[in-house]
C-alpha positions as CSV (number, residue, x, y, z in Angstrom):
1,X,61.5,-20.2,-16.8
2,X,60.9,-20.5,-13.0
3,X,57.3,-20.7,-12.8
4,X,57.0,-20.6,-9.1
5,X,59.1,-17.3,-9.1
6,X,56.7,-15.6,-11.5
7,X,53.7,-16.5,-9.6
8,X,55.5,-15.3,-6.4
9,X,56.3,-12.0,-8.1
10,X,52.7,-11.7,-9.4
11,X,51.4,-12.1,-5.8
12,X,53.7,-9.8,-4.4
13,X,53.2,-7.1,-7.0
14,X,49.2,-7.7,-6.6
15,X,49.6,-7.3,-2.8
16,X,51.7,-4.5,-2.9
17,X,49.4,-2.7,-5.4
18,X,46.4,-3.2,-3.4
19,X,48.0,-2.0,0.0
20,X,49.6,0.9,-1.8
21,X,46.3,2.1,-3.2
22,X,44.8,2.1,0.3
23,X,47.9,3.8,1.7
24,X,48.0,6.6,-0.7
25,X,44.3,7.1,-0.4
26,X,44.6,7.4,3.4
27,X,47.6,9.7,3.2
28,X,46.1,11.7,0.5
29,X,42.8,12.2,2.4
30,X,44.9,13.6,5.4
31,X,47.1,15.8,3.2
32,X,44.4,17.5,0.9
33,X,41.9,18.1,4.0
34,X,39.1,19.7,2.2
35,X,38.4,16.8,-0.2
36,X,39.1,12.9,0.3
37,X,41.3,11.5,-2.5
38,X,38.3,9.9,-4.2
39,X,36.5,13.3,-4.1
40,X,39.4,15.2,-5.5
41,X,39.9,12.5,-8.4
42,X,36.3,12.7,-9.3
43,X,36.5,16.4,-9.6
44,X,39.5,16.0,-11.8
45,X,37.6,13.7,-13.9
46,X,34.7,16.0,-14.3
47,X,37.2,18.7,-15.3
48,X,38.7,16.4,-18.0
49,X,35.3,15.7,-19.5
50,X,33.6,17.9,-22.0
51,X,30.8,19.8,-20.1
52,X,27.9,17.9,-21.8
53,X,29.5,14.6,-21.1
54,X,30.1,14.6,-17.4
55,X,27.6,11.8,-16.9
56,X,27.9,9.2,-13.9
57,X,29.0,6.5,-16.4
58,X,31.8,8.7,-18.0
59,X,33.0,9.8,-14.6
60,X,33.1,6.4,-13.5
61,X,35.1,5.2,-16.8
62,X,37.7,8.0,-16.1
63,X,38.1,6.8,-12.5
64,X,37.9,3.1,-13.4
65,X,35.1,2.3,-11.0
66,X,31.6,1.7,-11.1
67,X,28.4,4.1,-11.5
68,X,27.1,3.3,-8.2
69,X,30.4,4.2,-6.5
70,X,30.4,7.6,-8.3
71,X,26.8,8.3,-7.6
72,X,27.7,7.9,-3.7
73,X,30.6,10.3,-4.3
74,X,28.7,12.8,-6.1
75,X,25.8,12.8,-3.6
76,X,28.3,13.5,-0.8
77,X,29.9,16.3,-2.8
78,X,26.6,17.8,-3.8
79,X,25.6,17.9,-0.2
80,X,28.9,19.7,0.6
81,X,28.1,22.3,-2.3
82,X,30.8,21.4,-4.3
83,X,29.0,19.9,-7.3
84,X,25.3,20.1,-8.7
85,X,23.6,17.7,-11.0
86,X,21.5,18.8,-14.1
87,X,19.6,16.8,-16.6
88,X,21.7,15.8,-19.6
89,X,20.8,17.6,-22.9
90,X,22.1,14.5,-24.8
91,X,20.3,11.7,-22.9
92,X,17.1,12.2,-21.1
93,X,17.9,9.2,-18.6
94,X,21.4,10.7,-17.7
95,X,22.4,13.6,-15.8
96,X,25.5,15.9,-16.0
97,X,27.6,16.8,-12.9
98,X,28.9,20.4,-12.8
99,X,31.5,21.9,-10.5
100,X,30.1,24.9,-8.5
101,X,32.0,28.1,-7.6
102,X,32.5,26.8,-4.3
103,X,33.8,23.6,-5.8
104,X,36.0,25.4,-8.1
105,X,37.5,27.4,-5.0
106,X,38.1,24.0,-3.2
107,X,39.6,22.5,-6.1
108,X,42.0,25.4,-6.5
109,X,43.2,24.9,-2.9
110,X,43.4,21.4,-2.9
111,X,45.1,21.1,-6.4
112,X,48.1,23.1,-4.7
113,X,48.0,20.8,-2.0
114,X,47.9,17.9,-4.3
115,X,51.0,18.8,-6.2
116,X,53.2,18.9,-3.0
117,X,51.5,15.5,-2.1
118,X,52.6,14.1,-5.4
119,X,56.0,15.5,-5.0
120,X,56.5,13.9,-1.6
121,X,54.8,10.5,-2.9
122,X,57.2,10.3,-5.9
123,X,60.2,12.0,-4.3
124,X,62.4,8.8,-4.6
125,X,61.8,8.2,-8.3
126,X,63.5,10.1,-11.2
127,X,61.7,11.3,-14.4
128,X,62.8,8.2,-16.1
129,X,61.5,6.0,-13.3
130,X,58.1,7.8,-13.3
131,X,57.8,7.3,-17.3
132,X,58.5,3.6,-16.8
133,X,56.2,3.2,-13.8
134,X,53.4,5.1,-15.9
135,X,54.0,2.9,-18.8
136,X,53.9,-0.3,-17.0
137,X,50.9,0.8,-14.9
138,X,48.9,1.5,-18.2
139,X,49.8,-1.9,-19.5
140,X,48.7,-3.5,-16.3
141,X,45.3,-1.5,-16.4
142,X,44.6,-3.0,-19.9
143,X,44.9,-6.7,-18.6
144,X,41.2,-7.0,-19.6
145,X,41.4,-5.3,-23.0
146,X,40.1,-2.0,-21.7
147,X,42.5,0.9,-22.2
148,X,42.6,3.5,-19.5
149,X,40.6,6.8,-20.2
150,X,43.4,8.9,-18.6
151,X,44.0,12.5,-17.9
152,X,46.6,13.4,-20.4
153,X,44.6,16.0,-22.3
154,X,43.9,19.3,-20.8
155,X,41.0,19.9,-18.4
156,X,37.8,21.7,-19.6
157,X,37.0,23.4,-16.3
158,X,36.8,27.3,-16.7
159,X,37.7,29.2,-13.7
160,X,36.2,32.7,-13.2
161,X,39.5,34.3,-12.2
162,X,43.0,34.1,-13.8
163,X,45.0,32.0,-11.3
164,X,48.1,32.1,-13.4
165,X,50.2,33.9,-10.6
166,X,49.3,31.4,-8.0
167,X,50.0,28.5,-10.4
168,X,53.4,30.0,-11.2
169,X,54.2,30.3,-7.7
170,X,53.2,26.6,-7.0
171,X,55.3,25.4,-9.8
172,X,58.3,27.3,-8.9
173,X,58.0,25.8,-5.5
174,X,57.4,22.3,-6.9
175,X,60.5,22.9,-9.2
176,X,62.7,23.8,-6.1
177,X,61.6,20.7,-4.1
178,X,62.2,18.4,-6.9
179,X,65.7,19.7,-7.8
180,X,66.6,19.4,-3.9
181,X,65.5,15.8,-4.0
182,X,67.5,15.1,-7.2
183,X,70.6,16.8,-5.6
184,X,70.2,14.7,-2.4
185,X,69.8,11.6,-4.4
186,X,73.0,12.2,-6.6
187,X,75.1,12.9,-3.4
188,X,74.3,9.4,-2.1
């Protein structure tokens, strides 16, 4: 075992993850336009929590951040009219965050853009590479014994209208782009 090589690889991986996270956030902010990447992920976290469990602590846990950081984010989004806070029915000391109708409309637009951002971000990776990366990142996330509270389950957000036609259109375009990417990769 070359201990110096392992330390070098750990340092490089840490540095790359750190700079990559910032790069993705900055590029995502530009791509998504209406929401920052952090605001978008906060809304996704809210959508993936049961309605009566959308507390600041639970949102923070989903995002792997602090309650204070989420509080700042929610305040900004509340001022924009994307969310509102209501007293928790379960815990008198807590609040629940609800996505407003305006927030739902923005989330719908941003989700479409988000799909195409993800396609661009991961266009050099095959399905197998994505699965391997996801598994490795989950393993890395649990370095301190805490498992990631991910987004694997379906969201709980109820939309007022049926958007299945738009979703189908977006998914067909996504599929077309992924097939083009795979075909380009196979020709190389």
